C-alpha positions in Angstrom: -39.7 24.1 1.3 -37.6 25.3 4.6 -37.5 29.1 5.1 -34.1 30.0 4.1 -34.0 33.5 5.3 -32.0 35.5 7.0 -32.8 38.6 8.8 -31.4 40.0 11.9 -34.1 41.9 14.2 -34.0 45.3 14.3 -34.9 45.0 18.4 -33.9 41.8 20.2 -35.5 41.9 23.9 -34.0 40.0 26.4 -35.0 38.9 30.2 -31.9 37.5 32.1 -33.0 35.0 34.3 -30.6 32.9 36.3 -28.1 35.1 38.2 -29.3 33.6 41.7 -29.7 30.3 40.8 -26.5 30.1 38.9 -24.0 31.6 42.2 -26.3 29.2 44.0 -25.5 26.0 42.2 -21.6 27.2 42.9 -22.0 27.8 46.5 -21.6 32.1 46.1 -23.8 34.6 47.2 -26.5 35.9 44.6 -23.9 38.5 43.9 -21.3 37.2 42.6 -24.2 35.6 40.5 -25.1 39.5 39.6 -21.5 40.3 39.1 -21.3 37.5 36.7 -24.4 38.1 35.0 -22.7 41.7 34.1 -20.0 40.1 31.7 -22.7 38.2 29.8 -24.3 41.7 29.5 -20.7 43.0 28.2 -20.9 40.2 25.4 -24.6 40.7 24.2 -23.9 44.5 24.0 -20.7 43.5 21.6 -22.3 40.7 19.8 -25.7 42.5 18.7 -23.6 45.4 17.4 -21.9 43.3 15.3 -25.0 41.0 13.8 -26.2 44.5 13.0 -29.1 45.1 15.9 -30.4 48.6 16.6 -32.0 47.9 19.4 -31.0 45.6 22.6 -33.7 46.5 25.8 -32.3 44.3 28.6 -34.7 43.6 31.5 -32.3 44.7 34.4 -35.0 45.2 37.4 -38.2 45.3 37.9 -41.1 46.7 39.7 -41.3 43.4 41.4 -37.4 43.1 42.8 -38.0 45.6 45.3 -39.0 42.9 47.2 -35.5 40.6 47.6 -33.5 41.3 50.1 -32.6 44.8 51.2 -28.9 43.6 51.2 -29.3 42.3 47.4 -30.9 45.3 46.3 -28.4 48.0 47.6 -25.8 45.5 45.9 -27.6 45.9 42.7 -28.3 49.5 42.7 -24.1 50.0 43.4 -23.4 47.2 40.6 -26.0 49.2 38.0 -24.2 52.2 39.4 -20.7 51.5 38.8 -21.6 49.0 35.3 -23.1 52.1 33.8 -20.2 54.8 34.7 -17.6 52.1 33.5 -19.4 51.2 30.3 -19.9 54.6 29.0 -16.5 54.9 27.4 -16.9 51.5 26.1 -20.6 52.7 24.5 -19.2 55.9 23.3 -16.4 53.5 21.1 -18.9 51.6 19.8 -21.3 54.3 19.1 -23.5 52.9 20.9 -27.0 55.1 22.4 -27.5 54.4 26.3 -31.1 54.7 27.3 -33.4 53.4 29.6 -37.2 52.8 30.6 -39.0 52.4 33.9 -40.1 54.5 36.6 -36.9 56.5 37.9 -38.6 58.4 41.3 -38.0 54.9 42.9 -34.5 54.8 42.0 -31.2 56.2 43.9 -30.1 59.4 43.1 -26.6 57.4 42.3 -28.3 56.0 39.8 -30.2 58.6 38.4 -27.1 60.6 38.2 -24.8 58.0 35.8 -28.1 57.2 34.2 -28.8 60.5 32.8 -25.0 61.5 32.3 -24.7 58.4 30.2 -28.0 59.0 28.2 -26.7 62.6 27.2 -23.4 61.6 26.6 -23.8 59.1 24.3 -28.0 60.5 22.6 -25.8 61.6 19.1 -24.8 57.4 18.9 -26.9 55.5 16.2 -24.7 52.1 15.6 -27.4 50.8 18.4 -29.7 51.2 21.5 -28.6 49.9 24.8 -32.0 50.1 26.6 -31.9 48.9 30.3 -35.8 48.4 31.4 -34.6 49.8 35.2 -37.3 50.3 37.7 -39.5 48.4 34.9 -43.4 46.8 35.3 -45.3 45.9 32.1 -48.4 46.8 33.7 -46.8 49.9 35.6 -45.9 51.2 32.2 -49.2 51.1 30.4 -51.1 52.4 34.1 -48.4 55.6 33.9 -49.4 56.2 30.0 -53.5 55.7 31.2 -52.8 58.4 34.1 -51.3 60.9 31.4 -53.7 60.5 28.7 -56.4 61.3 31.3 -54.6 64.0 32.4 -54.7 65.5 28.4 -58.3 64.7 28.0 -59.4 66.5 31.4 -57.4 69.5 30.4 -59.0 69.3 27.4 -56.3 68.8 24.8 -57.5 65.4 24.0 -61.4 63.7 23.2 -61.7 60.5 24.7 -63.4 59.3 20.9 -59.5 60.4 19.7 -58.1 57.2 22.0 -56.6 54.7 19.7 -53.7 52.1 20.5 -51.3 54.8 19.0 -52.7 57.4 21.3 -51.4 54.5 24.5 -47.9 53.6 22.6 -47.0 57.5 22.2 -47.6 57.8 25.9 -45.0 54.5 27.0 -41.8 55.2 28.4 -40.2 55.2 24.8 -42.6 55.7 22.0 -39.5 56.0 19.6 -38.6 52.4 20.2 -40.0 49.6 17.9 -41.6 46.8 19.3 -39.8 44.2 19.7 -38.8 41.4 17.4 -37.4 38.9 19.3 -37.4 38.3 23.2 -35.1 35.8 24.6 -35.3 34.6 28.2 -32.6 32.4 29.7 -32.6 29.6 32.6 -35.0 27.8 30.4 -38.3 29.6 32.2 -41.8 30.3 29.9 -42.8 33.6 31.4 -43.2 37.1 30.2 -42.9 38.3 33.7 -44.1 41.7 33.6 -41.5 42.6 30.7 -43.2 44.9 27.7 -46.8 43.0 27.9 -48.0 45.9 25.6 -45.4 45.8 23.1 -44.4 41.9 22.6 -48.0 41.5 21.1 -46.2 40.0 18.0 -42.9 39.3 19.3 -41.3 36.0 18.7 -40.3 34.0 21.8 -36.7 32.3 22.3 -36.3 30.6 25.6 -32.9 29.3 26.4 -32.0 26.4 28.7 -29.0 27.8 30.5 -28.7 30.6 32.9 -27.8 34.4 32.3 -23.8 33.8 33.6 -23.5 31.3 30.7 -25.5 33.2 27.6 -22.5 34.2 25.0 -22.2 34.7 21.5 -23.2 31.8 19.8 -26.8 31.8 22.0 -27.5 35.1 20.5 -26.8 33.3 16.9 -28.6 30.5 18.0 -31.9 32.6 18.7 -31.3 34.6 15.7 -31.3 31.5 13.7 -34.4 30.3 15.6 -36.6 33.8 15.0 -35.6 33.3 10.9 -37.6 29.8 11.2 -40.5 31.4 12.2 -43.7 32.5 10.1 -44.3 36.0 11.2 -48.2 36.4 10.4 -49.6 39.5 11.9 -53.0 37.4 12.0 -52.6 36.9 7.5 -52.0 34.0 5.4 -48.5 32.4 5.9 -46.0 33.9 3.7 -44.4 30.2 3.3 
């Protein structure tokens, strides 16, 4: 008997891969691929809200991305600032809340200013939460959570025997955000790339064999259809 359910994943997370290769294929500079990728971000935000997704997390800049050429990093930071500033009005119109996860300390002041302003101005919106992972690394997040827990133990606010999975989760960047139900990766690559490595324990993965700038509404719909074919057992017996 085929599974005929149609559930919208509450939390969709996306590894937006392939901007540089999209540009290279067209003999364009890498930043042209990132600019084109920003258009796909806009489409995905609108499509996700339309589909009824409640949380959308986008892997925008990893802790490893600092190793890229300085001109590319500088260009990405400028684009991020402009994107956040330009999109704030649209997010307000769509009743979308904006947030970021990641280590803010290394981000340029102009990025932080744009982020904090958008977070503050959209904090009461509740149709969809848009989360950008900026200077984000899954391992780094776990290390920072461990540091926080260790400090609580040192301050006698927490006993070692009280530490559980829930304790670790409560010390992550955004403990109120549920774990992703569906993780999409573009460009046909089968890697998690240090993205939400704690939270992805029971996520369903869909790999899309196209570069991120070519990702559109139909691709999201196809990923959701594929998600609905999966049997999410969480270690239990099949529900089919």
